[in-house]
Backbone as numpy.savetxt, mean C-alpha at the origin, in Angstrom:
# Nx Ny Nz CAx CAy CAz Cx Cy Cz
7.30 12.77 2.68 6.02 12.26 3.12 5.77 12.76 4.54
4.55 13.23 4.74 4.16 13.65 6.08 3.53 12.45 6.78
4.01 12.15 7.98 3.55 10.98 8.72 2.92 11.43 10.03
1.72 10.96 10.30 1.08 11.24 11.58 0.60 9.92 12.17
0.87 9.75 13.48 0.51 8.52 14.17 -0.39 8.88 15.34
-1.53 8.17 15.44 -2.49 8.41 16.51 -2.72 7.09 17.24
-2.71 7.14 18.57 -2.99 5.97 19.40 -4.32 6.20 20.10
-5.34 5.39 19.77 -6.66 5.51 20.40 -6.84 4.35 21.36
-6.99 4.67 22.64 -7.20 3.68 23.70 -6.07 2.66 23.77
-4.91 3.04 23.29 -3.72 2.19 23.33 -2.58 3.06 23.84
-1.74 2.48 24.71 -0.60 3.24 25.21 0.39 3.48 24.09
1.06 4.62 24.16 2.07 4.97 23.17 3.18 3.92 23.23
3.56 3.43 22.07 4.48 2.29 22.01 5.65 2.66 21.11
6.86 2.76 21.67 8.04 3.18 20.90 8.40 2.19 19.79
8.39 0.85 20.05 8.70 -0.07 18.94 7.69 0.02 17.80
6.44 0.33 18.13 5.43 0.48 17.07 5.76 1.67 16.19
6.13 2.76 16.81 6.49 3.95 16.04 7.72 3.68 15.18
8.67 2.94 15.71 9.88 2.63 14.97 9.57 1.74 13.76
8.71 0.75 13.95 8.37 -0.12 12.82 7.54 0.64 11.78
6.70 1.57 12.24 5.94 2.40 11.29 6.87 3.31 10.48
7.88 3.86 11.13 8.86 4.70 10.42 9.57 3.88 9.34
9.97 2.66 9.71 10.69 1.79 8.77 9.80 1.44 7.57
8.55 1.08 7.84 7.62 0.74 6.76 7.29 1.96 5.91
7.21 3.12 6.53 6.92 4.35 5.79 8.08 4.71 4.85
9.31 4.47 5.29 10.47 4.71 4.42 10.44 3.77 3.22
10.05 2.52 3.46 9.94 1.56 2.36 8.86 1.99 1.38
7.76 2.48 1.90 6.66 2.95 1.07 7.06 4.22 0.32
7.89 5.03 0.95 8.33 6.29 0.35 9.15 6.04 -0.92
9.85 4.91 -0.98 10.63 4.57 -2.17 9.73 4.36 -3.38
8.51 3.84 -3.13 7.57 3.63 -4.23 6.95 4.94 -4.71
6.97 5.95 -3.85 6.27 7.20 -4.15 7.22 8.32 -4.56
8.33 7.98 -5.19 9.31 8.99 -5.59 8.77 9.94 -6.66
7.81 9.47 -7.44 7.30 10.30 -8.53 6.38 11.42 -8.03
5.91 11.32 -6.78 5.03 12.35 -6.22 5.83 13.35 -5.40
5.32 14.58 -5.32 5.93 15.62 -4.50 5.80 15.22 -3.03
6.91 15.18 -2.27 6.85 14.73 -0.87 5.94 15.59 0.01
5.75 16.84 -0.33 4.89 17.70 0.47 3.40 17.36 0.30
3.06 16.71 -0.80 1.66 16.40 -1.08 1.25 15.00 -0.65
2.21 14.20 -0.19 1.92 12.83 0.23 1.80 12.80 1.75
0.66 12.27 2.24 0.43 12.20 3.69 0.02 10.78 4.06
0.61 10.28 5.14 0.26 8.97 5.67 -0.26 9.15 7.08
-1.50 8.74 7.30 -2.13 8.88 8.61 -2.35 7.48 9.18
-1.72 7.19 10.33 -1.80 5.87 10.97 -2.59 5.99 12.26
-3.54 5.08 12.46 -4.35 5.09 13.67 -4.30 3.70 14.30
-3.68 3.61 15.48 -3.70 2.38 16.27 -4.90 2.45 17.19
-5.64 1.37 17.27 -6.79 1.35 18.18 -6.97 -0.06 18.72
-7.73 -0.14 19.78 -8.04 -1.44 20.37 -9.46 -1.79 19.98
-9.64 -2.99 19.43 -10.97 -3.43 19.02 -11.73 -3.83 20.28
-12.86 -3.16 20.57 -13.54 -3.39 21.85 -14.05 -4.82 22.03
-14.59 -5.41 21.00 -15.21 -6.71 21.12 -14.20 -7.83 21.33
-13.09 -7.80 20.58 -12.12 -8.89 20.64 -10.90 -8.56 21.48
-10.62 -7.30 21.68 -9.44 -6.92 22.44 -8.16 -6.92 21.62
-8.27 -7.14 20.31 -7.10 -7.14 19.44 -6.71 -5.70 19.10
-5.50 -5.57 18.58 -5.02 -4.27 18.12 -5.42 -4.08 16.66
-5.86 -2.91 16.32 -6.21 -2.59 14.95 -5.35 -1.45 14.43
-5.04 -1.51 13.16 -4.26 -0.45 12.52 -4.98 -0.03 11.26
-5.22 1.25 11.13 -5.85 1.81 9.93 -4.88 2.80 9.30
-4.62 2.63 8.03 -3.71 3.51 7.29 -4.48 4.24 6.21
-4.26 5.53 6.12 -4.82 6.36 5.05 -3.67 7.06 4.36
-3.47 6.76 3.10 -2.41 7.39 2.31 -3.07 8.34 1.33
-2.77 9.63 1.48 -3.34 10.64 0.62 -2.30 11.06 -0.41
-2.63 10.84 -1.67 -1.76 11.20 -2.79 -2.44 12.31 -3.58
-1.70 13.01 -4.42 -2.35 14.03 -5.25 -3.38 13.45 -6.22
-3.24 12.16 -6.54 -4.14 11.54 -7.51 -5.22 10.69 -6.87
-5.24 10.58 -5.55 -6.27 9.78 -4.90 -5.90 9.43 -3.47
-6.79 8.69 -2.80 -6.58 8.28 -1.42 -6.70 6.77 -1.34
-5.76 6.14 -0.63 -5.75 4.69 -0.45 -5.94 4.37 1.03
-6.68 3.30 1.32 -6.97 2.91 2.70 -6.59 1.44 2.89
-6.09 1.13 4.09 -5.81 -0.26 4.45 -6.03 -0.41 5.94
-6.67 -1.51 6.35 -6.91 -1.78 7.76 -6.65 -3.26 8.04
-6.30 -3.54 9.28 -6.10 -4.92 9.70 -6.14 -4.99 11.22
-6.39 -6.20 11.73 -6.44 -6.45 13.17 -5.60 -7.68 13.48
-4.93 -7.65 14.63 -4.14 -8.79 15.08 -3.83 -8.62 16.55
-3.44 -9.72 17.18 -3.08 -9.65 18.60 -1.69 -9.05 18.79
-0.82 -9.26 17.81 0.57 -8.83 17.93 0.82 -7.57 17.10
1.52 -6.65 17.71 1.76 -5.35 17.08 2.60 -5.45 15.80
3.72 -6.18 15.79 4.50 -6.26 14.54 3.73 -6.93 13.40
2.89 -7.90 13.75 2.12 -8.60 12.72 1.11 -7.68 12.06
0.44 -6.87 12.87 -0.56 -5.97 12.30 0.11 -4.89 11.44
1.29 -4.42 11.85 2.01 -3.42 11.05 2.42 -4.00 9.70
2.98 -5.20 9.74 3.49 -5.81 8.52 2.37 -6.12 7.53
1.27 -6.68 8.02 0.19 -7.05 7.10 -0.52 -5.83 6.52
-0.70 -4.80 7.33 -1.39 -3.61 6.85 -0.54 -2.87 5.81
0.75 -2.77 6.07 1.62 -2.09 5.10 1.77 -2.92 3.83
1.72 -4.24 3.94 1.78 -5.07 2.74 0.56 -4.84 1.86
-0.59 -4.71 2.50 -1.82 -4.43 1.75 -1.75 -3.05 1.08
-1.26 -2.07 1.81 -1.15 -0.72 1.26 -0.13 -0.68 0.12
0.94 -1.44 0.25 1.98 -1.47 -0.78 1.44 -2.04 -2.08
0.63 -3.08 -2.01 0.04 -3.63 -3.23 -0.92 -2.64 -3.87
-1.66 -1.90 -3.04 -2.56 -0.89 -3.58 -1.79 0.24 -4.27
-0.65 0.62 -3.69 0.16 1.69 -4.29 0.72 1.23 -5.64
1.21 0.00 -5.70 1.75 -0.52 -6.96 0.67 -0.57 -8.03
-0.52 -0.99 -7.66 -1.62 -1.05 -8.61 -2.05 0.34 -9.05
-2.05 1.30 -8.12 -2.42 2.68 -8.43 -1.42 3.31 -9.39
-0.14 3.10 -9.15 0.89 3.67 -10.03 0.82 3.04 -11.41
0.56 1.73 -11.46 0.43 1.06 -12.77 -0.77 1.62 -13.54
-1.85 1.93 -12.83 -3.02 2.51 -13.48 -2.72 3.91 -13.99
-1.92 4.68 -13.22 -1.56 6.02 -13.67 -0.67 5.99 -14.90
0.19 4.98 -14.97 1.08 4.85 -16.13 0.36 4.24 -17.33
-0.88 3.79 -17.09 -1.69 3.14 -18.11 -1.01 1.88 -18.65
-0.49 1.08 -17.73 0.16 -0.17 -18.12 -0.82 -1.12 -18.78
-2.09 -1.05 -18.41 -3.08 -1.96 -18.99 -3.27 -1.73 -20.48
-2.99 -0.53 -20.97 -3.12 -0.24 -22.39 -1.92 -0.72 -23.20
-0.81 -0.94 -22.53 0.40 -1.33 -23.22 0.65 -2.84 -23.17
-0.32 -3.59 -22.72 -0.15 -5.02 -22.64 -0.03 -5.60 -24.05
0.87 -6.54 -24.23 1.07 -7.13 -25.55 -0.08 -8.06 -25.91
-0.44 -8.00 -27.14 -1.50 -8.87 -27.64 -0.90 -10.25 -27.96
-1.77 -11.20 -28.10 -1.31 -12.54 -28.48 -0.74 -12.50 -29.89
0.32 -13.26 -30.12 0.87 -13.26 -31.49 -0.10 -13.96 -32.45
-0.13 -13.46 -33.65 -1.00 -14.05 -34.67 -0.41 -15.38 -35.13
-1.28 -16.32 -35.43 -0.74 -17.58 -35.97 -0.20 -17.35 -37.38
0.82 -18.08 -37.71 1.43 -17.93 -39.03 0.46 -18.42 -40.10
0.40 -17.71 -41.24 -0.50 -18.17 -42.31 -0.02 -19.51 -42.87
-0.96 -20.37 -43.24 -0.54 -21.68 -43.78 0.18 -21.48 -45.11
1.22 -22.25 -45.30 1.99 -22.15 -46.54 1.27 -22.93 -47.62
1.31 -22.38 -48.83 0.67 -23.05 -49.97 1.60 -24.15 -50.47
1.00 -25.26 -50.74 1.78 -26.40 -51.22 1.80 -26.35 -52.75
3.00 -26.37 -53.31 3.13 -26.35 -54.76 3.20 -27.79 -55.26
2.38 -28.13 -56.17 2.37 -29.52 -56.67 2.77 -29.57 -58.12
């Protein structure tokens, strides 16, 4: 996976980069079926002008589509964790759609036919 991190109006933060690397490795485990050269994760840290909170925007580009996740929070670890959690659920749903899991769902079992009473 190719990882790029951009800091807009925010000072470069080593713990933020470390937590992003850790979360990206966790996300990389879900993306084993894709070619690593074709998977790109673009992270943008920014400061929200109106509230002063930190914002994180993630763009994950896969060969089969692009996924986006954004979040804002005052604390850097909180914004990383929540944004990656959102992206992780999107990835799981995307992979399930590619595998066509919705077509393989089991139908309800049929009720047993009533037995005839012999008199």
